[in-house]
C-alpha positions in Angstrom: 71.4 99.1 176.7 69.5 101.8 174.9 71.2 104.9 173.4 69.7 107.8 171.6 69.3 107.5 167.8 70.7 111.0 167.4 73.9 110.3 169.4 76.7 111.1 167.0 79.4 109.7 169.2 78.7 106.1 168.0 79.1 104.7 164.5 77.5 101.6 163.0 80.2 99.2 161.7 78.2 96.1 160.9 74.7 94.6 160.7 74.5 91.0 161.9 71.5 88.9 160.6 71.7 86.2 163.2 72.7 85.7 166.9 75.8 83.6 166.1 77.2 86.4 163.8 76.3 89.0 166.4 78.0 87.2 169.3 81.1 86.3 167.2 81.7 89.9 166.1 81.0 91.5 169.5 83.2 88.9 171.1 86.1 89.6 168.7 85.8 93.4 169.2 85.4 93.1 173.0 88.5 90.9 173.1 90.4 93.7 171.4 89.1 96.2 173.9 86.5 97.9 171.7 83.3 98.7 173.4 80.2 97.8 171.4 76.5 98.7 171.6 73.7 96.8 169.8 70.5 98.1 168.3 68.3 95.1 167.5 65.4 95.0 165.2 64.3 91.6 166.5 60.7 91.1 167.3 60.7 89.5 170.7 57.3 87.8 170.2 58.6 85.8 167.2 60.7 82.6 168.0 62.8 83.1 164.9 64.7 85.8 163.0 64.7 86.2 159.3 66.7 88.7 157.3 66.1 92.3 158.3 63.5 91.2 160.8 66.2 89.8 163.0 69.0 92.2 162.2 71.1 93.7 164.9 73.3 96.8 164.2 76.7 96.9 165.9 77.9 100.3 167.0 81.3 101.4 168.4 82.5 104.7 169.6 83.2 106.9 166.6 86.8 107.4 167.5 87.3 103.6 167.5 85.4 102.8 164.3 88.5 102.7 162.0 90.2 100.3 164.4 87.1 98.2 164.7 86.8 98.0 160.9 90.5 96.9 160.6 89.9 94.2 163.3 86.9 92.9 161.3 88.8 93.0 158.1 91.7 91.0 159.5 89.3 88.5 161.0 87.4 88.1 157.6 90.7 87.7 155.7 91.9 85.0 158.1 88.5 83.2 157.9 88.5 83.3 154.1 92.1 82.1 153.9 91.2 79.2 156.3 88.2 78.3 154.2 90.2 78.2 151.0 92.9 76.1 152.6 90.3 73.6 154.0 88.6 73.3 150.6 91.9 72.8 148.6 93.8 70.6 151.1 92.6 67.2 151.6 
């Protein structure tokens, strides 16, 4: 879905550099009821993405941006705690 570049009702909350990250984050936000829009910089003619060439910006309604940031922060904290636990237990 396209939306105007000058639309100030949406706020960018994250830039994903691969499809897995993009789908994970939009899935988490969608599961929490936060609508997302994507602005992709991917070049469709190329069968790969690399760095900024494959970046996708994730936008949410400006009013929901603080909540979306908190959701992502909680997810990141849980992920990093899980990673530390997996590395130290065993």
